[in-house]
N, C-alpha and C positions, 0 to 999 in steps of 0.2 A: 239479312240477307241481301245480295247484289242482284244487279238483274242482268241476266244473260237472254240474248234473243237469237234465235237460229233462223237462218234462212229457210224459206219454203218453197219447195219445187214441186208445184201442181201442173201438170201437164196440161189437162183441159183447161184450166184458167189460162195458161199461156198460149194455149191454141186459140182461145176466143181472143184474147188481146191480139194476137197476132194477124188473124182476119179483118179485126177493125183497124189497126194501125196499116196493113197492107193494100186494103181494098176500099177503104171508107176515107172520106175526107174528115179532120178533125172536128168540124161543127156538125156533123152528122151522128156524131158517138155519144151516147148520154154520158152524162158527168159520172152518175153512178157506175157504169161500164168501166170508164177510166178511174175511178178510185179503187174498184174492187178487182180488175183484172189486168191493168196495164202494169202493177209492181211485179206481177209473176213474169211478163215478158221482159222488164228492165233489170230483174234480178233484186228487187228493193222490196219484195215482200218477207219479211220478219214475223216471227211469232215467239213469244217468251216462252222460257223453257223454265223447269222448276230446278232449284238445286239446293238441296238441305245443307247447311252450313251453320256453323257455331255463329253465334253473334255475341257481343259483350253482354246483353240482357240476362244471357243464360250464365254467366258468371257472378257470385255474389261479390257485392261491393268490397267486402273486407279481404278478398283474396286478388283484388286488382293491383297492378302494380301503379303508383301516382305521379311517377317521375317522367321525364322525357325520355324520348327514345329517337335513338337517329339510325336510319336504315341506309346503307349504301346500295345502288342498283347501277345497273348499267345495261347496254345492248347486249350483254352477254348472258342477261337473265332471260328465261324464257317459261313458257309452259306452267309448271309448278311453282317456280319461284315468282311468276307474276301473279299467280293466284294467292300465292302467301301475302305478296303486297296488297292485293285488293283486300284481303281480308283484314290486313292491318291498317288500312285507310281508314277503318271506321273510328278508330281511336285520334282524336284531335292531338294528341300530344304526341304524336309520331311523325316526325321530319324525315321526307325522302330526300336523300342527297346522290347526287351523280348524273346518270344521264338516261335516257328514257329507254326502257326495256324493248325487247326485239318485236313484241306483237304476237307471241303464240297461244292467246287465248282461244278454248274452244278445241271441238274436234275437226281437223281439218278432212277435207272431202281430198281423197287422194284419186289424182286420173294418171292412169299409165299410158304413156304416149307409146307408139310403135317403136320408137327409137329406144325404148327400155328406161328412158327418164320419168320420174314420177313428179307430178306436179302437185302441189298441195294449195288448195283454195280455203280461205279463211270462210267458216260457215256459219261464224256468230257475230252478233254486236255485244260488247260487255261494257259495263257500267261500273266505275266502283261506287262505294257509299255515298261519295260527295255528289253522284249523278252525272259526273264526266264520262264520255265515252274513252274506253281505255282499249278498244278493239285493236289499234294498230301500236301498241304498246302504254305501258305505264309510265307516266311522265314525273320526274323527281320535282320537290318542291324548290330546291336550289339545285341549278344544272353545275357540275363541276367534273374536271377531268382528274381522276384519280390515277392515271397510270403511272405517273412518276413516283407516286408514295408506294404504290403496289410493288415496285421494285426493290424498296428497302428490304434487306435481309434481317436486319435486327427488329424482332417483333414490338421491345419497348419504344424505340424509335420510330417505328410507323405508327404505332397508337398515339403518342406524342403528336407526331404531324397532322394525323387525322383529327385529333381534338383541336389543335390550332386551326386547322381549316374549318371544324365545324363552329368555332366560336368567332371566328372571321365571317362566317356566312349569317350567322345568327344576329352579328352586330350591322349588317347591311340595312 
């Protein structure tokens, strides 16, 4: 299971912090207060949320593919595609190639402005199975711009070129 944390909005804790920040000197505020209430004021209070997901331990070894797997990702991947990459990251034999994904993990908080524009605010911190923060996007193991290869109309030629690039990146 990978870790996902969600931002906590507690108006009372934020109010306690606001009072101390606005009306007291820093040295007058107990450390306990700073540690427990200031994060609500600064928007850095997060709590772990549970997410039941499949993990490799749930699949018998006899049914697991044992070869290398290469997954192409880009800034066009978001949401479910990113969750899929995060799920795949638990397998050490998977290599991610391309560009960092867009960073659309979690359920966004949608704020509708009077102008009619919807602002989406990320509400979670998400970590992959390697423990790296992927909240702002899932990074590839090898960065590469595949845009020219994607323009190739012949599927066999495109695959040949992708294999060529993969071999080149693996030999670095």
